[in-house]
VODRENKE-773746 format. One record per atom (N, C-alpha, C, O, CB): residue number from 1; chain; atom name; x, y, z. Coordinates in steps of 0.05 Angstrom, whole numbers, always signed. Glycine has a CB too. Example, Ala and Ser with C-alpha at 12.3 -4.5 7.8 and 13.67 -1.06 7.14 Angstrom:
<sites>
+-----+--------+-------+--------+--------+--------+
: num : cadena : atomo :     px :     py :     pz :
+-----+--------+-------+--------+--------+--------+
:   1 :      A :     N :   +264 :   -114 :   +156 :
:   1 :      A :    CA :   +246 :    -90 :   +156 :
:   1 :      A :     C :   +264 :    -66 :   +156 :
:   1 :      A :     O :   +285 :    -66 :   +169 :
:   1 :      A :    CB :   +226 :    -89 :   +181 :
:   2 :      A :     N :   +257 :    -45 :   +142 :
:   2 :      A :    CA :   +273 :    -21 :   +143 :
:   2 :      A :     C :   +258 :     +1 :   +157 :
:   2 :      A :     O :   +268 :    +23 :   +161 :
:   2 :      A :    CB :   +282 :    -12 :   +114 :
+-----+--------+-------+--------+--------+--------+
</sites>
This chain:
<sites>
+-----+--------+-------+--------+--------+--------+
: num : cadena : atomo :     px :     py :     pz :
+-----+--------+-------+--------+--------+--------+
:   1 :      A :     N :   -314 :    -87 :   +593 :
:   1 :      A :    CA :   -318 :    -61 :   +571 :
:   1 :      A :     C :   -302 :    -71 :   +553 :
:   1 :      A :     O :   -285 :    -87 :   +558 :
:   1 :      A :    CB :   -308 :    -29 :   +578 :
:   2 :      A :     N :   -309 :    -59 :   +519 :
:   2 :      A :    CA :   -299 :    -64 :   +498 :
:   2 :      A :     C :   -283 :    -43 :   +492 :
:   2 :      A :     O :   -279 :    -22 :   +504 :
:   2 :      A :    CB :   -317 :    -70 :   +481 :
:   3 :      A :     N :   -273 :    -51 :   +470 :
:   3 :      A :    CA :   -249 :    -24 :   +451 :
:   3 :      A :     C :   -237 :    -11 :   +473 :
:   3 :      A :     O :   -243 :    +12 :   +478 :
:   3 :      A :    CB :   -267 :     +5 :   +429 :
:   4 :      A :     N :   -223 :    -22 :   +483 :
:   4 :      A :    CA :   -202 :     -7 :   +507 :
:   4 :      A :     C :   -179 :     -7 :   +504 :
:   4 :      A :     O :   -173 :    -31 :   +509 :
:   4 :      A :    CB :   -201 :    -14 :   +533 :
:   5 :      A :     N :   -155 :     +7 :   +498 :
:   5 :      A :    CA :   -137 :     +4 :   +495 :
:   5 :      A :     C :   -116 :    +14 :   +521 :
:   5 :      A :     O :   -115 :    +37 :   +527 :
:   5 :      A :    CB :   -137 :    +12 :   +472 :
:   6 :      A :     N :    -99 :     -6 :   +535 :
:   6 :      A :    CA :    -88 :     +0 :   +560 :
:   6 :      A :     C :    -63 :     +1 :   +556 :
:   6 :      A :     O :    -55 :    -18 :   +543 :
:   6 :      A :    CB :    -94 :    -16 :   +579 :
:   7 :      A :     N :    -41 :    +20 :   +564 :
:   7 :      A :    CA :    -23 :    +28 :   +560 :
:   7 :      A :     C :     -1 :     +5 :   +581 :
:   7 :      A :     O :     +0 :     +4 :   +606 :
:   7 :      A :    CB :    -28 :    +58 :   +562 :
:   8 :      A :     N :    +14 :     -8 :   +564 :
:   8 :      A :    CA :    +26 :    -36 :   +578 :
:   8 :      A :     C :    +48 :    -20 :   +595 :
:   8 :      A :     O :    +57 :    -34 :   +614 :
:   8 :      A :    CB :    +42 :    -65 :   +553 :
:   9 :      A :     N :    +59 :     +2 :   +594 :
:   9 :      A :    CA :    +78 :    +11 :   +622 :
:   9 :      A :     C :    +66 :    +27 :   +634 :
:   9 :      A :     O :    +82 :    +42 :   +644 :
:   9 :      A :    CB :   +105 :    +25 :   +619 :
:  10 :      A :     N :    +36 :    +35 :   +642 :
:  10 :      A :    CA :    +18 :    +42 :   +658 :
:  10 :      A :     C :    -10 :    +37 :   +661 :
:  10 :      A :     O :    -27 :    +54 :   +655 :
:  10 :      A :    CB :    +20 :    +60 :   +658 :
:  11 :      A :     N :    -13 :    +14 :   +671 :
:  11 :      A :    CA :    -45 :     +9 :   +664 :
:  11 :      A :     C :    -69 :    +29 :   +675 :
:  11 :      A :     O :    -92 :    +28 :   +665 :
:  11 :      A :    CB :    -52 :    -20 :   +677 :
:  12 :      A :     N :    -60 :    +46 :   +695 :
:  12 :      A :    CA :    -79 :    +66 :   +707 :
:  12 :      A :     C :    -82 :    +88 :   +682 :
:  12 :      A :     O :    -98 :   +107 :   +684 :
:  12 :      A :    CB :    -65 :    +80 :   +736 :
:  13 :      A :     N :    -64 :    +82 :   +655 :
:  13 :      A :    CA :    -72 :   +102 :   +633 :
:  13 :      A :     C :    -81 :    +82 :   +611 :
:  13 :      A :     O :    -69 :    +61 :   +607 :
:  13 :      A :    CB :    -45 :   +123 :   +623 :
:  14 :      A :     N :   -108 :    +93 :   +595 :
:  14 :      A :    CA :   -118 :    +76 :   +584 :
:  14 :      A :     C :   -141 :    +88 :   +567 :
:  14 :      A :     O :   -150 :   +109 :   +576 :
:  14 :      A :    CB :   -125 :    +58 :   +603 :
:  15 :      A :     N :   -152 :    +79 :   +542 :
:  15 :      A :    CA :   -175 :    +99 :   +535 :
:  15 :      A :     C :   -192 :    +77 :   +521 :
:  15 :      A :     O :   -186 :    +54 :   +513 :
:  15 :      A :    CB :   -167 :   +129 :   +513 :
:  16 :      A :     N :   -219 :    +95 :   +520 :
:  16 :      A :    CA :   -240 :    +74 :   +501 :
:  16 :      A :     C :   -247 :    +89 :   +477 :
:  16 :      A :     O :   -248 :   +114 :   +478 :
:  16 :      A :    CB :   -270 :    +65 :   +516 :
:  17 :      A :     N :   -255 :    +74 :   +452 :
:  17 :      A :    CA :   -265 :    +90 :   +425 :
:  17 :      A :     C :   -287 :    +80 :   +420 :
:  17 :      A :     O :   -293 :    +59 :   +431 :
:  17 :      A :    CB :   -249 :    +88 :   +398 :
:  18 :      A :     N :   -301 :    +90 :   +408 :
:  18 :      A :    CA :   -331 :    +80 :   +406 :
:  18 :      A :     C :   -339 :    +91 :   +381 :
:  18 :      A :     O :   -329 :   +113 :   +379 :
:  18 :      A :    CB :   -352 :    +90 :   +431 :
:  19 :      A :     N :   -353 :    +85 :   +361 :
:  19 :      A :    CA :   -374 :    +99 :   +335 :
:  19 :      A :     C :   -390 :   +123 :   +352 :
:  19 :      A :     O :   -402 :   +113 :   +371 :
:  19 :      A :    CB :   -403 :    +73 :   +319 :
:  20 :      A :     N :   -391 :   +145 :   +351 :
:  20 :      A :    CA :   -410 :   +166 :   +356 :
:  20 :      A :     C :   -430 :   +157 :   +344 :
:  20 :      A :     O :   -432 :   +153 :   +319 :
:  20 :      A :    CB :   -404 :   +192 :   +348 :
:  21 :      A :     N :   -453 :   +151 :   +365 :
:  21 :      A :    CA :   -485 :   +156 :   +352 :
:  21 :      A :     C :   -489 :   +174 :   +339 :
:  21 :      A :     O :   -503 :   +169 :   +319 :
:  21 :      A :    CB :   -507 :   +161 :   +369 :
:  22 :      A :     N :   -481 :   +196 :   +340 :
:  22 :      A :    CA :   -489 :   +228 :   +334 :
:  22 :      A :     C :   -480 :   +237 :   +307 :
:  22 :      A :     O :   -459 :   +227 :   +299 :
:  22 :      A :    CB :   -475 :   +250 :   +355 :
:  23 :      A :     N :   -489 :   +250 :   +295 :
:  23 :      A :    CA :   -481 :   +265 :   +273 :
:  23 :      A :     C :   -468 :   +293 :   +282 :
:  23 :      A :     O :   -481 :   +313 :   +289 :
:  23 :      A :    CB :   -505 :   +269 :   +255 :
:  24 :      A :     N :   -432 :   +289 :   +279 :
:  24 :      A :    CA :   -421 :   +317 :   +289 :
:  24 :      A :     C :   -416 :   +334 :   +270 :
:  24 :      A :     O :   -409 :   +326 :   +248 :
:  24 :      A :    CB :   -398 :   +316 :   +304 :
:  25 :      A :     N :   -419 :   +360 :   +274 :
:  25 :      A :    CA :   -415 :   +379 :   +251 :
:  25 :      A :     C :   -400 :   +396 :   +269 :
:  25 :      A :     O :   -407 :   +401 :   +292 :
:  25 :      A :    CB :   -443 :   +394 :   +234 :
:  26 :      A :     N :   -375 :   +407 :   +257 :
:  26 :      A :    CA :   -358 :   +424 :   +264 :
:  26 :      A :     C :   -363 :   +453 :   +246 :
:  26 :      A :     O :   -364 :   +453 :   +221 :
:  26 :      A :    CB :   -330 :   +409 :   +261 :
:  27 :      A :     N :   -365 :   +478 :   +264 :
:  27 :      A :    CA :   -367 :   +504 :   +251 :
:  27 :      A :     C :   -348 :   +522 :   +270 :
:  27 :      A :     O :   -340 :   +523 :   +293 :
:  27 :      A :    CB :   -400 :   +515 :   +249 :
:  28 :      A :     N :   -347 :   +536 :   +247 :
:  28 :      A :    CA :   -314 :   +562 :   +256 :
:  28 :      A :     C :   -351 :   +588 :   +241 :
:  28 :      A :     O :   -359 :   +590 :   +218 :
:  28 :      A :    CB :   -257 :   +557 :   +218 :
:  29 :      A :     N :   -361 :   +601 :   +270 :
:  29 :      A :    CA :   -376 :   +619 :   +260 :
:  29 :      A :     C :   -398 :   +606 :   +242 :
:  29 :      A :     O :   -408 :   +584 :   +247 :
:  29 :      A :    CB :   -360 :   +637 :   +248 :
:  30 :      A :     N :   -406 :   +624 :   +220 :
:  30 :      A :    CA :   -423 :   +605 :   +206 :
:  30 :      A :     C :   -414 :   +586 :   +179 :
:  30 :      A :     O :   -429 :   +580 :   +161 :
:  30 :      A :    CB :   -446 :   +621 :   +197 :
:  31 :      A :     N :   -381 :   +577 :   +181 :
:  31 :      A :    CA :   -372 :   +556 :   +159 :
:  31 :      A :     C :   -373 :   +533 :   +173 :
:  31 :      A :     O :   -364 :   +528 :   +195 :
:  31 :      A :    CB :   -344 :   +559 :   +145 :
:  32 :      A :     N :   -389 :   +515 :   +154 :
:  32 :      A :    CA :   -389 :   +489 :   +165 :
:  32 :      A :     C :   -357 :   +477 :   +155 :
:  32 :      A :     O :   -350 :   +475 :   +131 :
:  32 :      A :    CB :   -417 :   +470 :   +153 :
:  33 :      A :     N :   -341 :   +472 :   +178 :
:  33 :      A :    CA :   -313 :   +464 :   +172 :
:  33 :      A :     C :   -318 :   +421 :   +169 :
:  33 :      A :     O :   -304 :   +409 :   +152 :
:  33 :      A :    CB :   -287 :   +480 :   +206 :
:  34 :      A :     N :   -331 :   +410 :   +182 :
:  34 :      A :    CA :   -344 :   +395 :   +185 :
:  34 :      A :     C :   -363 :   +378 :   +185 :
:  34 :      A :     O :   -381 :   +386 :   +199 :
:  34 :      A :    CB :   -343 :   +397 :   +189 :
:  35 :      A :     N :   -367 :   +357 :   +175 :
:  35 :      A :    CA :   -406 :   +341 :   +182 :
:  35 :      A :     C :   -404 :   +310 :   +176 :
:  35 :      A :     O :   -408 :   +302 :   +153 :
:  35 :      A :    CB :   -439 :   +356 :   +154 :
:  36 :      A :     N :   -399 :   +292 :   +195 :
:  36 :      A :    CA :   -407 :   +265 :   +193 :
:  36 :      A :     C :   -420 :   +254 :   +208 :
:  36 :      A :     O :   -425 :   +263 :   +230 :
:  36 :      A :    CB :   -393 :   +252 :   +192 :
:  37 :      A :     N :   -430 :   +226 :   +199 :
:  37 :      A :    CA :   -439 :   +210 :   +215 :
:  37 :      A :     C :   -425 :   +187 :   +225 :
:  37 :      A :     O :   -437 :   +170 :   +238 :
:  37 :      A :    CB :   -457 :   +204 :   +205 :
:  38 :      A :     N :   -405 :   +185 :   +222 :
:  38 :      A :    CA :   -374 :   +167 :   +218 :
:  38 :      A :     C :   -357 :   +176 :   +236 :
:  38 :      A :     O :   -333 :   +173 :   +231 :
:  38 :      A :    CB :   -357 :   +170 :   +190 :
:  39 :      A :     N :   -364 :   +189 :   +261 :
:  39 :      A :    CA :   -342 :   +200 :   +284 :
:  39 :      A :     C :   -335 :   +173 :   +303 :
:  39 :      A :     O :   -348 :   +153 :   +308 :
:  39 :      A :    CB :   -358 :   +227 :   +307 :
:  40 :      A :     N :   -316 :   +178 :   +309 :
:  40 :      A :    CA :   -303 :   +158 :   +332 :
:  40 :      A :     C :   -305 :   +179 :   +364 :
:  40 :      A :     O :   -294 :   +201 :   +365 :
:  40 :      A :    CB :   -261 :   +150 :   +320 :
:  41 :      A :     N :   -317 :   +170 :   +385 :
:  41 :      A :    CA :   -308 :   +192 :   +403 :
:  41 :      A :     C :   -288 :   +170 :   +426 :
:  41 :      A :     O :   -294 :   +147 :   +434 :
:  41 :      A :    CB :   -341 :   +213 :   +420 :
:  42 :      A :     N :   -269 :   +182 :   +431 :
:  42 :      A :    CA :   -244 :   +170 :   +451 :
:  42 :      A :     C :   -247 :   +183 :   +478 :
:  42 :      A :     O :   -253 :   +206 :   +481 :
:  42 :      A :    CB :   -213 :   +179 :   +439 :
:  43 :      A :     N :   -243 :   +169 :   +494 :
:  43 :      A :    CA :   -251 :   +179 :   +526 :
:  43 :      A :     C :   -225 :   +171 :   +539 :
:  43 :      A :     O :   -220 :   +147 :   +536 :
:  43 :      A :    CB :   -281 :   +162 :   +542 :
:  44 :      A :     N :   -208 :   +184 :   +553 :
:  44 :      A :    CA :   -182 :   +178 :   +558 :
:  44 :      A :     C :   -179 :   +181 :   +590 :
:  44 :      A :     O :   -192 :   +198 :   +601 :
:  44 :      A :    CB :   -162 :   +196 :   +540 :
:  45 :      A :     N :   -166 :   +168 :   +602 :
:  45 :      A :    CA :   -157 :   +160 :   +633 :
:  45 :      A :     C :   -129 :   +157 :   +640 :
:  45 :      A :     O :   -118 :   +136 :   +642 :
:  45 :      A :    CB :   -169 :   +133 :   +643 :
:  46 :      A :     N :   -119 :   +180 :   +642 :
:  46 :      A :    CA :    -88 :   +173 :   +648 :
:  46 :      A :     C :    -81 :   +190 :   +676 :
:  46 :      A :     O :    -85 :   +178 :   +697 :
:  46 :      A :    CB :    -65 :   +185 :   +619 :
:  47 :      A :     N :    -74 :   +213 :   +678 :
:  47 :      A :    CA :    -59 :   +230 :   +700 :
:  47 :      A :     C :    -87 :   +245 :   +707 :
:  47 :      A :     O :    -93 :   +250 :   +731 :
:  47 :      A :    CB :    -29 :   +253 :   +687 :
:  48 :      A :     N :    -98 :   +248 :   +695 :
:  48 :      A :    CA :   -133 :   +263 :   +698 :
:  48 :      A :     C :   -148 :   +248 :   +677 :
:  48 :      A :     O :   -141 :   +230 :   +662 :
:  48 :      A :    CB :   -137 :   +303 :   +690 :
:  49 :      A :     N :   -173 :   +263 :   +680 :
:  49 :      A :    CA :   -199 :   +244 :   +667 :
:  49 :      A :     C :   -196 :   +266 :   +644 :
:  49 :      A :     O :   -198 :   +289 :   +652 :
:  49 :      A :    CB :   -235 :   +238 :   +687 :
:  50 :      A :     N :   -193 :   +262 :   +619 :
:  50 :      A :    CA :   -196 :   +276 :   +595 :
:  50 :      A :     C :   -227 :   +283 :   +583 :
:  50 :      A :     O :   -246 :   +268 :   +587 :
:  50 :      A :    CB :   -180 :   +260 :   +575 :
:  51 :      A :     N :   -229 :   +307 :   +571 :
:  51 :      A :    CA :   -253 :   +316 :   +565 :
:  51 :      A :     C :   -258 :   +289 :   +535 :
:  51 :      A :     O :   -237 :   +283 :   +523 :
:  51 :      A :    CB :   -252 :   +357 :   +558 :
:  52 :      A :     N :   -281 :   +278 :   +528 :
:  52 :      A :    CA :   -280 :   +262 :   +504 :
:  52 :      A :     C :   -271 :   +276 :   +482 :
:  52 :      A :     O :   -273 :   +300 :   +482 :
:  52 :      A :    CB :   -304 :   +250 :   +499 :
:  53 :      A :     N :   -263 :   +266 :   +465 :
:  53 :      A :    CA :   -252 :   +280 :   +436 :
:  53 :      A :     C :   -265 :   +262 :   +417 :
:  53 :      A :     O :   -262 :   +237 :   +417 :
:  53 :      A :    CB :   -216 :   +281 :   +430 :
:  54 :      A :     N :   -281 :   +280 :   +397 :
:  54 :      A :    CA :   -284 :   +269 :   +370 :
:  54 :      A :     C :   -267 :   +263 :   +352 :
:  54 :      A :     O :   -250 :   +280 :   +349 :
:  54 :      A :    CB :   -297 :   +282 :   +360 :
:  55 :      A :     N :   -264 :   +241 :   +335 :
:  55 :      A :    CA :   -241 :   +245 :   +310 :
:  55 :      A :     C :   -257 :   +234 :   +287 :
:  55 :      A :     O :   -268 :   +212 :   +284 :
:  55 :      A :    CB :   -210 :   +226 :   +314 :
:  56 :      A :     N :   -255 :   +257 :   +268 :
:  56 :      A :    CA :   -270 :   +257 :   +245 :
:  56 :      A :     C :   -255 :   +246 :   +218 :
:  56 :      A :     O :   -231 :   +250 :   +215 :
:  56 :      A :    CB :   -280 :   +286 :   +241 :
:  57 :      A :     N :   -268 :   +232 :   +201 :
:  57 :      A :    CA :   -249 :   +222 :   +174 :
:  57 :      A :     C :   -250 :   +246 :   +159 :
:  57 :      A :     O :   -268 :   +262 :   +155 :
:  57 :      A :    CB :   -261 :   +193 :   +153 :
:  58 :      A :     N :   -219 :   +242 :   +151 :
:  58 :      A :    CA :   -211 :   +266 :   +132 :
:  58 :      A :     C :   -235 :   +271 :   +109 :
:  58 :      A :     O :   -242 :   +293 :   +102 :
:  58 :      A :    CB :   -179 :   +256 :   +115 :
:  59 :      A :     N :   -242 :   +257 :   +102 :
:  59 :      A :    CA :   -262 :   +261 :    +77 :
:  59 :      A :     C :   -283 :   +271 :    +81 :
:  59 :      A :     O :   -296 :   +282 :    +64 :
:  59 :      A :    CB :   -271 :   +240 :    +64 :
:  60 :      A :     N :   -291 :   +270 :   +106 :
:  60 :      A :    CA :   -312 :   +289 :   +123 :
:  60 :      A :     C :   -307 :   +317 :   +131 :
:  60 :      A :     O :   -320 :   +331 :   +146 :
:  60 :      A :    CB :   -318 :   +276 :   +149 :
:  61 :      A :     N :   -285 :   +323 :   +119 :
:  61 :      A :    CA :   -273 :   +346 :   +137 :
:  61 :      A :     C :   -268 :   +373 :   +105 :
:  61 :      A :     O :   -255 :   +370 :    +84 :
:  61 :      A :    CB :   -232 :   +331 :   +159 :
:  62 :      A :     N :   -277 :   +386 :   +109 :
:  62 :      A :    CA :   -262 :   +421 :    +83 :
:  62 :      A :     C :   -237 :   +420 :    +89 :
:  62 :      A :     O :   -228 :   +426 :   +111 :
:  62 :      A :    CB :   -272 :   +463 :    +92 :
:  63 :      A :     N :   -221 :   +408 :    +63 :
:  63 :      A :    CA :   -198 :   +423 :    +63 :
:  63 :      A :     C :   -199 :   +461 :    +54 :
:  63 :      A :     O :   -179 :   +475 :    +54 :
:  63 :      A :    CB :   -180 :   +405 :    +42 :
:  64 :      A :     N :   -220 :   +468 :    +49 :
:  64 :      A :    CA :   -218 :   +494 :    +36 :
:  64 :      A :     C :   -202 :   +516 :    +52 :
:  64 :      A :     O :   -186 :   +532 :    +42 :
:  64 :      A :    CB :   -245 :   +504 :    +32 :
:  65 :      A :     N :   -213 :   +512 :    +83 :
:  65 :      A :    CA :   -193 :   +528 :    +97 :
:  65 :      A :     C :   -175 :   +521 :   +122 :
:  65 :      A :     O :   -169 :   +533 :   +143 :
:  65 :      A :    CB :   -205 :   +548 :   +104 :
:  66 :      A :     N :   -166 :   +488 :   +106 :
:  66 :      A :    CA :   -138 :   +480 :   +130 :
:  66 :      A :     C :   -115 :   +482 :   +112 :
:  66 :      A :     O :   -116 :   +481 :    +87 :
:  66 :      A :    CB :   -138 :   +443 :   +148 :
:  67 :      A :     N :    -99 :   +483 :   +123 :
:  67 :      A :    CA :    -73 :   +474 :   +114 :
:  67 :      A :     C :    -51 :   +455 :   +137 :
:  67 :      A :     O :    -50 :   +457 :   +162 :
:  67 :      A :    CB :    -58 :   +503 :   +103 :
:  68 :      A :     N :    -37 :   +440 :   +121 :
:  68 :      A :    CA :    -25 :   +430 :   +141 :
:  68 :      A :     C :     -3 :   +440 :   +157 :
:  68 :      A :     O :    +13 :   +455 :   +146 :
:  68 :      A :    CB :    -20 :   +410 :   +133 :
:  69 :      A :     N :     +2 :   +433 :   +190 :
:  69 :      A :    CA :    +17 :   +449 :   +205 :
:  69 :      A :     C :    +48 :   +430 :   +208 :
:  69 :      A :     O :    +55 :   +406 :   +205 :
:  69 :      A :    CB :     -2 :   +455 :   +234 :
:  70 :      A :     N :    +55 :   +442 :   +212 :
:  70 :      A :    CA :    +90 :   +422 :   +222 :
:  70 :      A :     C :    +82 :   +416 :   +249 :
:  70 :      A :     O :    +97 :   +400 :   +260 :
:  70 :      A :    CB :   +127 :   +443 :   +224 :
:  71 :      A :     N :    +59 :   +426 :   +265 :
:  71 :      A :    CA :    +60 :   +410 :   +295 :
:  71 :      A :     C :    +55 :   +388 :   +292 :
:  71 :      A :     O :    +42 :   +381 :   +272 :
:  71 :      A :    CB :    +44 :   +417 :   +318 :
:  72 :      A :     N :    +65 :   +368 :   +315 :
:  72 :      A :    CA :    +64 :   +338 :   +319 :
:  72 :      A :     C :    +57 :   +329 :   +346 :
:  72 :      A :     O :    +78 :   +332 :   +357 :
:  72 :      A :    CB :    +90 :   +326 :   +314 :
:  73 :      A :     N :    +46 :   +323 :   +359 :
:  73 :      A :    CA :    +44 :   +306 :   +392 :
:  73 :      A :     C :    +45 :   +283 :   +387 :
:  73 :      A :     O :    +34 :   +274 :   +366 :
:  73 :      A :    CB :    +16 :   +309 :   +412 :
:  74 :      A :     N :    +62 :   +263 :   +407 :
:  74 :      A :    CA :    +56 :   +241 :   +407 :
:  74 :      A :     C :    +53 :   +227 :   +439 :
:  74 :      A :     O :    +65 :   +232 :   +459 :
:  74 :      A :    CB :    +75 :   +230 :   +390 :
:  75 :      A :     N :    +27 :   +203 :   +433 :
:  75 :      A :    CA :    +25 :   +191 :   +455 :
:  75 :      A :     C :    +23 :   +171 :   +450 :
:  75 :      A :     O :    +10 :   +164 :   +431 :
:  75 :      A :    CB :    +11 :   +197 :   +470 :
:  76 :      A :     N :    +40 :   +150 :   +474 :
:  76 :      A :    CA :    +48 :   +122 :   +477 :
:  76 :      A :     C :    +20 :   +100 :   +464 :
:  76 :      A :     O :    +23 :    +77 :   +455 :
:  76 :      A :    CB :    +56 :   +117 :   +514 :
:  77 :      A :     N :     -8 :   +115 :   +468 :
:  77 :      A :    CA :    -28 :    +98 :   +463 :
:  77 :      A :     C :    -38 :    +99 :   +433 :
:  77 :      A :     O :    -45 :    +80 :   +419 :
:  77 :      A :    CB :    -49 :   +104 :   +482 :
:  78 :      A :     N :    -36 :   +127 :   +426 :
:  78 :      A :    CA :    -50 :   +133 :   +399 :
:  78 :      A :     C :    -34 :   +137 :   +382 :
:  78 :      A :     O :    -44 :   +136 :   +359 :
:  78 :      A :    CB :    -65 :   +154 :   +398 :
:  79 :      A :     N :     +2 :   +143 :   +386 :
:  79 :      A :    CA :    +15 :   +149 :   +361 :
:  79 :      A :     C :    +16 :   +177 :   +358 :
:  79 :      A :     O :    +10 :   +192 :   +376 :
:  79 :      A :    CB :     +1 :   +138 :   +338 :
:  80 :      A :     N :    +25 :   +184 :   +333 :
:  80 :      A :    CA :    +36 :   +207 :   +324 :
:  80 :      A :     C :     +8 :   +224 :   +322 :
:  80 :      A :     O :    -10 :   +212 :   +311 :
:  80 :      A :    CB :    +54 :   +202 :   +297 :
:  81 :      A :     N :     +4 :   +242 :   +329 :
:  81 :      A :    CA :    -26 :   +265 :   +319 :
:  81 :      A :     C :     -6 :   +285 :   +298 :
:  81 :      A :     O :    +18 :   +290 :   +303 :
:  81 :      A :    CB :    -45 :   +292 :   +355 :
:  82 :      A :     N :    -19 :   +292 :   +274 :
:  82 :      A :    CA :    -17 :   +317 :   +261 :
:  82 :      A :     C :    -37 :   +332 :   +261 :
:  82 :      A :     O :    -61 :   +324 :   +261 :
:  82 :      A :    CB :    -10 :   +316 :   +238 :
:  83 :      A :     N :    -28 :   +362 :   +261 :
:  83 :      A :    CA :    -54 :   +380 :   +260 :
:  83 :      A :     C :    -47 :   +397 :   +230 :
:  83 :      A :     O :    -31 :   +392 :   +212 :
:  83 :      A :    CB :    -57 :   +404 :   +291 :
:  84 :      A :     N :    -71 :   +422 :   +236 :
:  84 :      A :    CA :    -73 :   +428 :   +219 :
:  84 :      A :     C :    -78 :   +462 :   +227 :
:  84 :      A :     O :    -88 :   +467 :   +249 :
:  84 :      A :    CB :    -90 :   +411 :   +206 :
:  85 :      A :     N :    -72 :   +480 :   +212 :
:  85 :      A :    CA :    -81 :   +505 :   +209 :
:  85 :      A :     C :   -100 :   +524 :   +202 :
:  85 :      A :     O :    -94 :   +534 :   +180 :
:  85 :      A :    CB :    -72 :   +510 :   +203 :
:  86 :      A :     N :   -123 :   +533 :   +213 :
:  86 :      A :    CA :   -139 :   +544 :   +192 :
:  86 :      A :     C :   -133 :   +561 :   +178 :
:  86 :      A :     O :   -112 :   +572 :   +185 :
:  86 :      A :    CB :   -157 :   +552 :   +197 :
:  87 :      A :     N :   -141 :   +570 :   +160 :
:  87 :      A :    CA :   -130 :   +596 :   +132 :
:  87 :      A :     C :   -157 :   +607 :   +117 :
:  87 :      A :     O :   -177 :   +595 :   +112 :
:  87 :      A :    CB :   -108 :   +578 :   +102 :
:  88 :      A :     N :   -151 :   +627 :   +114 :
:  88 :      A :    CA :   -173 :   +650 :   +108 :
:  88 :      A :     C :   -172 :   +654 :    +75 :
:  88 :      A :     O :   -186 :   +671 :    +64 :
:  88 :      A :    CB :   -163 :   +681 :   +126 :
+-----+--------+-------+--------+--------+--------+
</sites>
């Protein structure tokens, strides 16, 4: 398998990332928040099998309804994640 990242401290924790073959659109009701043909699909296996997650390039996300959040999380494989809040 290609594009696999393995946690060196726990070889049973790994993920695979691939370019999505599909166009990805994100809506909130009828509001289009993101539209991309360049999404990455990440599939992760650790203590459980996680649902696939799409990562969308920032330039393909509308900033009109987003503000930076102070919330962050850390994963030993993916690093620090930053979040956004929806605002109206």
